[in-house]
N, CA, C and O atoms as a DFTB+ gen file, in Angstrom:
612 C
 N C O
     1  1     -12.372     -14.731      -6.050
     2  2     -11.914     -14.129      -4.855
     3  2     -10.576     -13.336      -5.822
     4  3     -10.413     -12.116      -5.858
     5  1      -9.687     -14.383      -6.580
     6  2      -8.526     -13.791      -7.088
     7  2      -9.181     -13.135      -8.519
     8  3      -9.918     -13.835      -9.214
     9  1      -8.864     -11.779      -8.888
    10  2      -8.850     -11.033      -9.975
    11  2      -8.276     -11.051     -10.807
    12  3      -8.357     -12.273     -10.935
    13  1      -7.470     -10.664     -11.893
    14  2      -6.354     -10.367     -12.987
    15  2      -6.365      -8.751     -12.630
    16  3      -5.236      -8.285     -12.475
    17  1      -7.226      -8.025     -12.509
    18  2      -7.066      -6.266     -11.991
    19  2      -6.874      -6.510     -10.526
    20  3      -6.856      -5.334     -10.163
    21  1      -6.754      -7.051      -9.671
    22  2      -5.941      -6.572      -8.456
    23  2      -4.383      -7.676      -8.708
    24  3      -3.800      -8.234      -7.778
    25  1      -4.084      -7.743      -9.794
    26  2      -2.565      -8.057      -9.760
    27  2      -2.029      -6.968      -9.939
    28  3      -2.310      -6.264     -10.908
    29  1      -0.797      -6.498      -8.657
    30  2      -0.133      -5.316      -9.164
    31  2       1.215      -5.987      -8.846
    32  3       1.485      -6.598      -7.812
    33  1       2.184      -5.727     -10.128
    34  2       3.496      -6.604     -10.575
    35  2       4.303      -4.972     -10.750
    36  3       3.915      -3.952     -11.320
    37  1       5.668      -5.303      -9.925
    38  2       6.626      -4.304     -10.081
    39  2       6.396      -3.426      -9.162
    40  3       7.505      -2.987      -8.854
    41  1       5.616      -2.926      -8.558
    42  2       5.705      -1.842      -7.261
    43  2       7.186      -1.331      -6.774
    44  3       8.247      -1.956      -6.781
    45  1       6.932      -0.101      -6.384
    46  2       8.369       0.269      -5.979
    47  2       7.372       0.736      -4.230
    48  3       6.984       1.873      -3.960
    49  1       7.238      -0.153      -3.587
    50  2       6.740       0.477      -2.375
    51  2       8.021       0.403      -1.230
    52  3       9.043      -0.009      -1.779
    53  1       8.140       0.592      -0.315
    54  2       8.836       1.086       0.872
    55  2       8.693       0.783       2.247
    56  3       9.379       0.450       3.213
    57  1       7.890       0.954       2.036
    58  2       7.016       0.460       3.616
    59  2       5.651       0.034       4.075
    60  3       4.737       0.577       3.454
    61  1       5.356      -0.671       4.860
    62  2       3.954      -1.317       5.110
    63  2       2.468      -0.728       4.741
    64  3       1.633      -1.170       3.952
    65  1       2.435       0.326       5.517
    66  2       1.783       1.885       5.240
    67  2       1.482       2.279       3.771
    68  3       0.378       2.713       3.445
    69  1       2.512       2.111       2.887
    70  2       2.240       2.462       1.685
    71  2       1.830       0.904       0.886
    72  3       0.916       1.014       0.069
    73  1       2.122       0.206       0.969
    74  2       1.851      -1.288       0.784
    75  2      -0.039      -1.348       0.432
    76  3      -0.799      -1.528      -0.520
    77  1      -0.099      -0.999       2.240
    78  2      -1.683      -1.238       2.331
    79  2      -2.293      -0.652       1.718
    80  3      -3.311      -1.150       1.237
    81  1      -1.787       1.242       1.352
    82  2      -2.784       1.474       1.055
    83  2      -2.630       1.888      -0.702
    84  3      -3.307       2.778      -1.218
    85  1      -1.783       1.192      -1.330
    86  2      -2.137       1.101      -3.021
    87  2      -2.612      -0.241      -2.999
    88  3      -2.891      -0.511      -4.167
    89  1      -2.902      -1.458      -2.091
    90  2      -3.736      -2.711      -2.200
    91  2      -5.255      -2.313      -2.066
    92  3      -6.187      -2.834      -2.678
    93  1      -5.331      -1.196      -1.066
    94  2      -6.798      -0.528      -0.285
    95  2      -7.487      -0.241      -1.442
    96  3      -8.641      -0.521      -1.768
    97  1      -6.059       0.738      -2.381
    98  2      -6.890       1.879      -3.333
    99  2      -7.347       0.868      -4.374
   100  3      -8.498       0.859      -4.810
   101  1      -6.318      -0.057      -4.788
   102  2      -6.909      -0.887      -5.994
   103  2      -8.280      -1.589      -5.470
   104  3      -9.261      -1.260      -6.138
   105  1      -8.516      -2.415      -4.492
   106  2      -9.688      -3.099      -4.253
   107  2     -10.950      -1.765      -4.507
   108  3     -11.814      -1.772      -5.383
   109  1     -10.782      -0.966      -3.729
   110  2     -11.813       0.118      -3.491
   111  2     -11.987       0.735      -5.243
   112  3     -13.116       0.875      -5.715
   113  1     -10.995       0.989      -5.893
   114  2     -11.056       1.431      -7.332
   115  2     -12.391       0.717      -7.919
   116  3     -13.451       1.250      -8.247
   117  1     -12.026      -0.621      -7.950
   118  2     -12.642      -1.841      -8.393
   119  2     -14.358      -2.484      -7.576
   120  3     -14.967      -3.522      -7.835
   121  1     -14.733      -1.299      -6.498
   122  2     -15.932      -1.811      -6.601
   123  2     -15.674      -2.880      -5.061
   124  3     -16.575      -3.005      -4.231
   125  1     -14.677      -3.380      -4.952
   126  2     -15.043      -4.249      -3.555
   127  2     -14.697      -3.751      -2.175
   128  3     -14.247      -4.440      -1.259
   129  1     -14.954      -2.524      -2.150
   130  2     -14.952      -2.306      -0.613
   131  2     -15.935      -0.908      -0.858
   132  3     -16.116      -0.210      -1.855
   133  1     -16.637      -0.828       0.950
   134  2     -18.102       0.576       0.466
   135  2     -17.094       1.829       1.130
   136  3     -17.000       2.994       0.746
   137  1     -16.459       1.213       2.144
   138  2     -15.319       2.413       2.319
   139  2     -14.162       2.077       3.114
   140  3     -14.014       1.704       4.278
   141  1     -13.238       2.362       1.969
   142  2     -11.779       2.017       1.891
   143  2     -11.286       2.428       3.874
   144  3     -11.071       1.405       4.524
   145  1     -11.216       3.098       4.267
   146  2     -11.120       3.762       5.378
   147  2     -11.236       2.967       6.587
   148  3     -10.428       2.853       7.509
   149  1     -12.577       2.342       6.401
   150  2     -13.011       1.310       7.485
   151  2     -12.483       0.089       7.284
   152  3     -12.422      -0.699       8.228
   153  1     -12.018      -0.256       6.016
   154  2     -11.122      -1.577       5.890
   155  2     -10.187      -1.368       6.143
   156  3      -9.656      -2.371       6.617
   157  1      -9.359      -0.290       6.104
   158  2      -7.901      -0.280       6.425
   159  2      -7.568      -0.014       7.653
   160  3      -6.469      -0.274       8.143
   161  1      -8.909       0.756       8.473
   162  2      -8.590       1.042       9.915
   163  2      -8.263      -0.681      11.023
   164  3      -7.605      -0.990      12.016
   165  1      -9.387      -1.492       9.848
   166  2      -9.407      -2.786      10.608
   167  2      -8.242      -3.860       9.566
   168  3      -8.127      -5.069       9.762
   169  1      -7.857      -3.472       9.020
   170  2      -6.501      -4.074       8.526
   171  2      -5.000      -3.625       9.554
   172  3      -4.124      -4.346      10.032
   173  1      -5.194      -2.226       9.601
   174  2      -4.103      -2.270      10.469
   175  2      -4.051      -2.433      12.025
   176  3      -3.044      -2.395      12.731
   177  1      -5.542      -2.649      12.467
   178  2      -5.466      -3.075      13.759
   179  2      -5.371      -4.679      13.892
   180  3      -5.239      -5.250      14.975
   181  1      -5.451      -5.286      12.722
   182  2      -4.971      -6.659      13.099
   183  2      -3.198      -6.722      12.572
   184  3      -2.460      -7.571      13.071
   185  1      -2.845      -6.043      11.864
   186  2      -1.215      -5.337      11.867
   187  2      -0.755      -5.132      13.550
   188  3       0.385      -5.503      13.831
   189  1      -1.375      -4.714      14.353
   190  2      -0.751      -4.529      15.528
   191  2      -1.204      -5.369      16.407
   192  3      -0.980      -5.176      17.602
   193  1      -1.821      -6.298      16.032
   194  2      -2.463      -7.411      16.799
   195  2      -0.542      -8.586      17.239
   196  3       0.016      -9.053      18.232
   197  1      -0.256      -8.489      15.442
   198  2       0.623      -9.594      15.251
   199  2       0.856      -9.417      13.842
   200  3       0.004      -9.400      12.954
   201  1       2.233      -9.272      13.723
   202  2       2.495      -8.570      11.660
   203  2       2.213     -10.250      10.731
   204  3       2.543     -11.434      10.803
   205  1       1.524      -9.472      10.035
   206  2       1.066     -10.956       8.904
   207  2       2.309     -11.192       7.865
   208  3       2.017     -11.827       6.852
   209  1       3.596     -10.774       7.999
   210  2       4.649     -11.328       7.532
   211  2       5.099     -12.992       8.096
   212  3       5.602     -13.365       9.156
   213  1       4.709     -13.667       6.997
   214  2       5.078     -15.058       7.124
   215  2       6.388     -15.502       6.944
   216  3       6.597     -16.402       7.757
   217  1       7.459     -15.262       6.183
   218  2       8.531     -15.825       6.039
   219  2       8.827     -15.627       4.621
   220  3       8.011     -14.991       3.954
   221  1      10.154     -16.203       3.930
   222  2       9.878     -16.456       2.685
   223  2       9.345     -14.989       1.929
   224  3       8.536     -15.120       1.011
   225  1       9.643     -14.066       2.182
   226  2       9.854     -12.792       1.920
   227  2       7.987     -12.574       1.522
   228  3       7.575     -11.986       0.522
   229  1       7.371     -13.024       2.271
   230  2       6.143     -12.927       2.006
   231  2       5.077     -12.104       3.050
   232  3       5.539     -12.151       4.190
   233  1       4.079     -11.531       3.009
   234  2       3.239     -10.920       3.724
   235  2       1.581     -11.132       3.444
   236  3       1.360     -10.997       2.241
   237  1       0.620     -11.363       4.053
   238  2      -0.647     -11.430       3.781
   239  2      -1.859     -11.159       5.107
   240  3      -2.629     -11.664       5.925
   241  1      -1.172      -9.711       4.414
   242  2      -2.525      -8.669       5.501
   243  2      -3.707      -9.102       5.109
   244  3      -3.914      -9.516       3.968
   245  1      -4.768      -9.030       6.220
   246  2      -5.979      -9.599       5.898
   247  2      -7.265      -8.866       7.209
   248  3      -7.316      -8.522       8.390
   249  1      -8.141      -8.968       5.950
   250  2      -9.324      -8.425       7.266
   251  2     -10.452      -8.828       6.807
   252  3     -10.675      -9.033       5.613
   253  1     -11.561      -9.029       8.079
   254  2     -12.944      -9.200       7.910
   255  2     -14.009      -8.106       8.069
   256  3     -14.229      -7.711       9.214
   257  1     -14.595      -7.651       7.196
   258  2     -15.068      -5.914       7.060
   259  2     -16.394      -5.774       6.763
   260  3     -16.708      -6.412       5.758
   261  1     -17.121      -5.277       7.184
   262  2     -18.381      -5.214       6.830
   263  2     -18.180      -3.902       5.859
   264  3     -19.272      -3.435       5.533
   265  1     -17.175      -3.268       5.375
   266  2     -16.790      -2.773       4.314
   267  2     -17.014      -3.350       2.825
   268  3     -17.480      -2.910       1.774
   269  1     -16.273      -4.926       3.406
   270  2     -16.053      -5.502       1.926
   271  2     -17.356      -5.679       1.220
   272  3     -18.362      -5.657       1.929
   273  1     -17.463      -5.809       0.247
   274  2     -18.846      -6.100      -0.688
   275  2     -18.463      -7.701      -1.201
   276  3     -19.069      -8.767      -1.085
   277  1     -17.419      -7.400      -1.699
   278  2     -17.313      -9.291      -1.930
   279  2     -16.151      -9.723      -1.627
   280  3     -15.559      -8.712      -1.251
   281  1     -15.425     -10.623      -1.552
   282  2     -14.065     -11.640      -1.318
   283  2     -13.376     -11.048      -2.358
   284  3     -13.761     -11.153      -3.523
   285  1     -12.003     -10.196      -1.908
   286  2     -10.838     -10.190      -2.573
   287  2      -9.676     -10.687      -2.518
   288  3      -9.449     -11.188      -1.416
   289  1      -8.738     -10.770      -3.337
   290  2      -7.011     -10.809      -3.159
   291  2      -6.301     -10.358      -3.311
   292  3      -5.481     -11.274      -3.373
   293  1      -5.421      -8.916      -3.568
   294  2      -4.976      -8.166      -4.158
   295  2      -3.942      -9.169      -3.862
   296  3      -4.048      -9.940      -2.907
   297  1      -2.719      -9.167      -4.855
   298  2      -1.546      -9.816      -4.437
   299  2      -0.635      -8.372      -5.316
   300  3      -1.146      -7.564      -6.091
   301  1       0.605      -8.429      -4.927
   302  2       1.257      -7.268      -5.069
   303  2       2.588      -7.778      -5.092
   304  3       3.121      -8.354      -4.144
   305  1       3.221      -7.505      -6.437
   306  2       4.867      -8.070      -6.399
   307  2       5.539      -6.952      -6.370
   308  3       5.233      -6.144      -7.247
   309  1       7.007      -6.416      -5.057
   310  2       7.434      -5.472      -5.151
   311  2       8.905      -5.694      -6.114
   312  3       9.348      -6.758      -6.548
   313  1       9.321      -4.672      -6.229
   314  2      11.120      -4.493      -6.896
   315  2      12.016      -4.749      -6.041
   316  3      13.165      -5.088      -6.322
   317  1      11.487      -4.584      -4.737
   318  2      12.307      -4.801      -4.036
   319  2      12.081      -5.245      -2.629
   320  3      11.073      -4.657      -2.239
   321  1      12.564      -6.023      -1.678
   322  2      12.267      -6.292      -0.409
   323  2      11.938      -4.986       0.072
   324  3      11.888      -3.960      -0.604
   325  1      11.672      -5.135       1.562
   326  2      11.255      -3.962       2.380
   327  2      11.241      -4.672       3.439
   328  3      11.180      -5.888       3.258
   329  1      11.304      -4.048       5.178
   330  2      10.891      -4.785       5.880
   331  2       9.554      -4.226       6.142
   332  3       9.337      -3.026       5.974
   333  1       8.495      -5.189       6.616
   334  2       6.945      -5.024       6.935
   335  2       7.102      -4.676       8.263
   336  3       6.839      -3.515       8.579
   337  1       7.410      -5.312       8.943
   338  2       7.457      -4.470      10.800
   339  2       8.640      -4.822      10.942
   340  3       9.415      -5.705      10.572
   341  1       8.586      -3.473      11.881
   342  2      10.124      -3.584      12.437
   343  2      10.169      -4.374      14.042
   344  3      11.154      -4.200      14.759
   345  1       9.114      -5.159      14.456
   346  2       8.792      -6.107      15.474
   347  2       9.829      -7.203      15.509
   348  3      10.620      -7.414      16.429
   349  1       9.690      -8.007      14.144
   350  2      10.670      -9.007      13.690
   351  2      11.372      -8.509      12.283
   352  3      12.234      -9.335      11.984
   353  1      11.314      -7.673      11.527
   354  2      12.195      -7.152      10.803
   355  2      12.313      -8.138       9.521
   356  3      13.193      -7.896       8.696
   357  1      11.421      -9.279       9.330
   358  2      11.089      -9.320       8.098
   359  2      11.067      -8.751       6.887
   360  3      10.290      -7.808       6.745
   361  1      11.864      -9.156       5.780
   362  2      11.499      -8.427       4.776
   363  2      10.686      -9.342       3.643
   364  3      10.754     -10.554       3.435
   365  1       9.830      -8.229       2.938
   366  2       9.025      -8.882       2.344
   367  2       8.940      -8.321       0.823
   368  3       9.251      -7.149       1.034
   369  1       8.737      -8.402      -0.444
   370  2       8.428      -8.499      -1.402
   371  2       7.550      -8.821      -2.397
   372  3       7.677      -8.301      -3.505
   373  1       6.384      -9.864      -2.089
   374  2       5.393     -10.580      -2.451
   375  2       3.946     -10.700      -1.082
   376  3       3.960     -11.423      -0.086
   377  1       2.912      -9.792      -1.492
   378  2       2.263      -9.358      -0.813
   379  2       0.874      -9.753      -1.055
   380  3       0.388      -9.091      -1.972
   381  1       0.049     -10.633      -0.529
   382  2      -1.236     -10.793      -0.696
   383  2      -2.081     -10.315       0.714
   384  3      -1.823     -10.678       1.861
   385  1      -3.180      -9.379       0.271
   386  2      -4.482      -8.910       1.243
   387  2      -5.745      -9.565       0.982
   388  3      -6.480      -9.463       0.000
   389  1      -5.868     -10.250       2.023
   390  2      -7.516     -10.851       1.868
   391  2      -8.336     -10.052       2.100
   392  3      -8.015      -9.211       2.939
   393  1      -9.490      -9.962       1.591
   394  2     -10.599      -9.170       1.990
   395  2     -12.105     -10.128       1.738
   396  3     -12.642     -10.826       0.878
   397  1     -12.322      -9.629       3.078
   398  2     -13.707     -10.388       3.078
   399  2     -14.716     -10.010       3.630
   400  3     -14.520      -9.353       4.653
   401  1     -16.130     -10.241       3.227
   402  2     -17.291      -9.160       4.206
   403  2     -17.286     -10.105       5.912
   404  3     -16.871     -11.250       6.087
   405  1     -17.737      -9.397       6.706
   406  2     -17.981      -9.212       7.675
   407  2     -19.088     -10.982       8.004
   408  3     -18.866     -12.109       8.444
   409  1     -19.757     -10.537       7.687
   410  2     -20.813     -12.119       7.244
   411  2     -20.383     -13.073       6.657
   412  3     -21.116     -13.763       5.948
   413  1     -19.039     -13.330       6.831
   414  2     -18.499     -14.553       5.890
   415  2     -18.843     -15.767       6.963
   416  3     -18.126     -15.950       7.948
   417  1     -20.128     -16.666       6.651
   418  2     -20.072     -17.772       7.488
   419  2     -19.061     -18.911       6.766
   420  3     -18.753     -19.872       7.470
   421  1     -18.550     -18.850       5.439
   422  2     -17.575     -19.544       4.950
   423  2     -16.191     -19.973       5.380
   424  3     -15.563     -21.014       5.190
   425  1     -15.890     -18.777       6.060
   426  2     -14.599     -18.309       6.212
   427  2     -13.882     -18.365       5.143
   428  3     -12.869     -19.020       5.391
   429  1     -13.910     -17.946       3.907
   430  2     -13.297     -17.981       2.549
   431  2     -11.604     -16.919       3.338
   432  3     -10.780     -16.892       2.424
   433  1     -11.285     -16.512       4.038
   434  2     -10.332     -15.875       4.343
   435  2      -9.219     -17.141       4.797
   436  3      -8.203     -17.542       4.230
   437  1      -9.764     -17.491       5.836
   438  2      -8.954     -18.471       6.358
   439  2      -8.493     -20.245       5.736
   440  3      -7.676     -21.048       6.187
   441  1      -9.469     -20.335       4.505
   442  2      -9.471     -20.827       3.810
   443  2      -8.421     -20.630       2.239
   444  3      -7.835     -21.568       1.700
   445  1      -8.411     -19.629       1.900
   446  2      -7.055     -19.153       1.502
   447  2      -6.159     -19.118       1.947
   448  3      -5.137     -19.570       1.431
   449  1      -6.220     -18.516       3.171
   450  2      -4.845     -18.463       3.846
   451  2      -4.337     -19.670       3.880
   452  3      -3.295     -19.842       3.248
   453  1      -4.868     -20.696       4.543
   454  2      -4.738     -22.473       4.127
   455  2      -3.853     -22.661       2.566
   456  3      -2.674     -22.932       2.337
   457  1      -4.822     -22.428       1.818
   458  2      -4.213     -22.636       1.071
   459  2      -3.117     -22.225       0.149
   460  3      -2.494     -22.886      -0.681
   461  1      -3.028     -20.926       0.509
   462  2      -1.621     -19.702      -0.395
   463  2      -0.446     -20.490       0.899
   464  3       0.684     -20.704       0.461
   465  1      -0.620     -20.766       1.923
   466  2       0.186     -21.192       2.609
   467  2       0.813     -22.039       2.070
   468  3       2.018     -21.848       1.902
   469  1       0.136     -23.372       1.578
   470  2       0.457     -24.572       1.310
   471  2       1.162     -24.437       0.442
   472  3       2.166     -25.150       0.454
   473  1       0.973     -23.468      -0.715
   474  2       1.613     -23.100      -1.997
   475  2       2.900     -22.984      -1.769
   476  3       3.764     -23.711      -2.258
   477  1       3.161     -21.640      -0.670
   478  2       4.375     -20.675      -0.370
   479  2       5.537     -21.713       0.316
   480  3       6.690     -21.387       0.599
   481  1       5.011     -22.852       0.476
   482  2       6.145     -23.816       1.321
   483  2       6.756     -24.469      -0.277
   484  3       7.754     -25.190      -0.279
   485  1       6.422     -24.307      -0.877
   486  2       7.480     -24.584      -2.346
   487  2       7.904     -23.258      -2.881
   488  3       7.280     -22.242      -3.188
   489  1       9.721     -23.739      -2.900
   490  2      10.012     -23.000      -3.531
   491  2       9.983     -22.243      -4.607
   492  3      10.068     -21.016      -4.655
   493  1       9.814     -23.284      -5.800
   494  2       9.871     -23.242      -7.403
   495  2       8.506     -22.022      -7.269
   496  3       8.658     -20.877      -7.695
   497  1       6.982     -22.570      -6.505
   498  2       6.000     -21.088      -6.598
   499  2       6.516     -20.307      -6.289
   500  3       6.586     -19.385      -7.102
   501  1       7.078     -20.157      -5.220
   502  2       7.723     -18.480      -4.821
   503  2       8.271     -17.982      -5.994
   504  3       7.726     -17.119      -6.682
   505  1       9.412     -18.541      -6.253
   506  2       9.858     -17.873      -7.409
   507  2       9.344     -17.842      -8.784
   508  3       9.770     -17.020      -9.594
   509  1       8.458     -18.694      -9.071
   510  2       7.618     -18.456      -9.853
   511  2       6.726     -17.286     -10.192
   512  3       6.307     -17.017     -11.318
   513  1       6.482     -16.608      -9.046
   514  2       5.743     -15.812      -8.450
   515  2       6.909     -14.446      -9.187
   516  3       6.732     -13.642     -10.103
   517  1       7.933     -14.674      -8.384
   518  2       9.086     -13.668      -8.432
   519  2       9.364     -13.345     -10.065
   520  3       9.755     -12.236     -10.427
   521  1       9.137     -14.346     -10.915
   522  2       9.805     -14.287     -12.472
   523  2       8.596     -13.985     -12.994
   524  3       8.888     -13.358     -14.012
   525  1       7.114     -14.060     -12.908
   526  2       6.321     -13.958     -13.929
   527  2       6.649     -12.394     -14.662
   528  3       7.054     -11.307     -14.250
   529  1       6.192     -13.009     -16.082
   530  2       6.507     -11.803     -16.767
   531  2       5.263     -11.058     -16.680
   532  3       5.614      -9.883     -16.788
   533  1       3.897     -11.102     -16.533
   534  2       2.900      -9.831     -16.569
   535  2       2.056     -10.877     -15.799
   536  3       2.383     -12.011     -15.450
   537  1       0.252      -9.855     -15.526
   538  2      -0.002     -10.381     -14.690
   539  2      -1.162     -12.121     -15.338
   540  3      -1.718     -13.044     -14.744
   541  1      -1.092     -11.951     -15.954
   542  2      -1.576     -13.402     -16.940
   543  2      -1.326     -14.365     -16.157
   544  3      -2.098     -15.062     -15.499
   545  1       0.406     -14.391     -16.302
   546  2       1.227     -15.511     -15.491
   547  2       0.793     -15.978     -14.184
   548  3       0.470     -17.125     -13.876
   549  1       0.840     -14.592     -13.217
   550  2       0.519     -14.454     -11.713
   551  2      -0.998     -15.272     -12.277
   552  3      -1.002     -16.503     -12.259
   553  1      -2.062     -14.630     -12.692
   554  2      -3.089     -15.134     -12.873
   555  2      -3.324     -16.933     -12.210
   556  3      -3.670     -17.505     -11.176
   557  1      -2.823     -17.276     -13.747
   558  2      -2.981     -18.738     -14.125
   559  2      -2.327     -19.489     -12.587
   560  3      -2.935     -20.437     -12.091
   561  1      -1.059     -18.945     -11.944
   562  2      -0.547     -19.165     -10.794
   563  2      -1.634     -19.839      -9.512
   564  3      -1.782     -20.888      -8.886
   565  1      -2.337     -18.264      -9.633
   566  2      -3.270     -18.318      -8.409
   567  2      -4.379     -18.874      -8.666
   568  3      -4.936     -19.199      -7.618
   569  1      -4.958     -19.134      -9.569
   570  2      -6.140     -19.745     -10.035
   571  2      -6.262     -21.343      -9.773
   572  3      -7.325     -21.942      -9.933
   573  1      -5.062     -21.968      -9.356
   574  2      -5.379     -23.421      -8.607
   575  2      -5.944     -23.121      -7.079
   576  3      -6.873     -23.645      -6.464
   577  1      -5.140     -22.208      -6.757
   578  2      -5.972     -21.750      -5.421
   579  2      -7.226     -21.450      -5.007
   580  3      -7.895     -21.830      -4.046
   581  1      -7.411     -20.769      -5.822
   582  2      -8.501     -19.609      -6.203
   583  2      -9.720     -20.552      -6.296
   584  3     -10.694     -20.363      -5.567
   585  1      -9.662     -21.872      -7.454
   586  2     -10.501     -22.848      -7.799
   587  2     -10.612     -23.737      -6.094
   588  3     -11.778     -23.856      -5.717
   589  1      -9.748     -24.210      -5.308
   590  2      -9.810     -24.733      -4.126
   591  2     -10.761     -24.665      -3.184
   592  3     -11.520     -25.479      -2.656
   593  1     -10.438     -22.872      -3.034
   594  2     -11.159     -22.385      -1.959
   595  2     -13.073     -21.866      -2.580
   596  3     -14.072     -21.436      -2.003
   597  1     -12.801     -22.153      -3.699
   598  2     -14.128     -21.533      -4.187
   599  2     -14.981     -22.755      -4.115
   600  3     -16.062     -22.599      -3.545
   601  1     -14.650     -24.179      -4.676
   602  2     -15.077     -25.605      -4.554
   603  2     -15.313     -25.933      -3.559
   604  3     -16.338     -26.610      -3.492
   605  1     -14.617     -25.697      -2.332
   606  2     -15.251     -25.803      -0.699
   607  2     -16.158     -25.240      -0.549
   608  3     -16.998     -25.809       0.148
   609  1     -16.507     -23.899      -1.068
   610  2     -17.689     -23.196      -0.691
   611  2     -19.213     -23.988      -0.585
   612  3     -20.217     -23.355      -0.257
């Protein structure tokens, strides 16, 4: 699910819509999506139900969709915090976008959500994500989560 090419660092995003567009475009460019507009509509519909900002300046937008070819996680680290949703005014600078195929019997997105949530409770983990110098460092930090999710498959 975690791929170095889906790690975006030092972005200059100013709102949720822009963040989703950049992340979805990257997943689309790399062949994870069959139809980016369908996936985008489903992620936005999920956001409208309830914002996916989870505290600690982190958001985890996600969606199960028939337009997802392969499970993926896009990680985006923004240069500055921005308000994810006016309903709760949580600022974010770390975003994990999870995409899984609709016919996902293994609930990969729920397992990834559970594992990343555990890690995000750790102040050092969040701080290390913010300080990482390059994609390789972030990738290594996320590999533990990836391995736990995949090994339970």
